[in-house]
C-alpha positions in Angstrom: 22.1 10.4 34.4 19.6 8.6 32.2 19.5 4.8 32.1 21.0 3.5 28.8 17.9 1.3 28.3 16.0 4.5 27.5 17.9 4.7 24.2 17.5 1.1 23.1 15.4 0.5 20.0 14.2 -3.1 19.6 11.7 -2.4 16.9 8.8 -0.3 15.8 5.0 -0.3 16.0 3.7 0.8 12.6 0.3 2.3 12.0 -1.3 2.6 8.6 -4.8 3.6 7.7 -7.3 0.7 7.4 -4.7 -1.8 8.7 -4.1 -3.2 12.2 -1.0 -2.1 14.0 2.1 -4.1 13.1 5.4 -4.7 14.9 8.4 -4.5 12.7 12.2 -4.7 13.0 14.3 -1.9 11.8 15.1 -3.8 8.6 11.4 -4.5 7.9 10.5 -0.9 8.4 13.3 0.3 6.2 12.0 -2.0 3.4 8.5 -0.6 3.8 9.8 3.0 3.8 11.8 2.2 0.6 8.6 1.1 -1.1 6.8 4.2 0.1 9.5 6.5 -1.1 9.6 4.7 -4.5 5.9 5.2 -5.0 5.5 8.7 -3.5 5.0 11.5 -6.0 5.7 14.4 -3.7 8.6 13.9 -1.2 9.5 16.7 1.3 12.5 18.6 0.1 14.8 17.4 2.9 14.0 13.8 2.0 14.2 14.3 -1.8 17.7 15.7 -1.6 19.2 12.3 -0.8 20.5 10.4 -3.8 19.4 6.8 -3.3 16.1 5.2 -2.2 17.9 3.6 0.7 19.2 7.0 1.9 15.8 8.5 1.6 14.2 5.7 3.6 16.9 5.9 6.3 16.5 9.7 6.6 12.7 9.2 7.0 13.3 6.6 9.7 15.7 8.7 11.7 14.0 12.1 11.3 10.3 11.5 10.9 7.7 9.4 12.7 4.9 10.0 10.2 4.7 10.2 6.4 1.6 10.8 4.3 2.2 9.3 0.9 -1.0 11.0 -0.4 -4.0 12.8 1.1 -5.9 9.6 1.8 -3.3 7.6 3.6 -0.8 7.8 6.4 2.1 5.8 7.8 3.3 6.3 11.4 6.1 4.5 13.3 7.2 4.6 16.9 10.2 3.0 18.6 9.3 0.2 21.0 11.3 -2.2 23.3 10.2 -5.8 23.2 10.8 -6.4 27.0 10.4 -4.3 30.0 13.4 -4.7 32.4 
């Protein structure tokens, strides 16, 4: 049986082109994804089907780990734990 600590999500490491890696809480990452979704011109169909900006951002967070808002930029996020037990 897997240890429950394997499923803990304390935060995310976020990578963007031309920026240093950044540690974010879930709330901070959702805010960032909402901005990205608002400014994106071409969302994947499964993301676009959601009605609100918040729902689109939540769907991205839960189902993707990378989003390319345009051909010259990327945004990647990975779950991290703050402490090792």
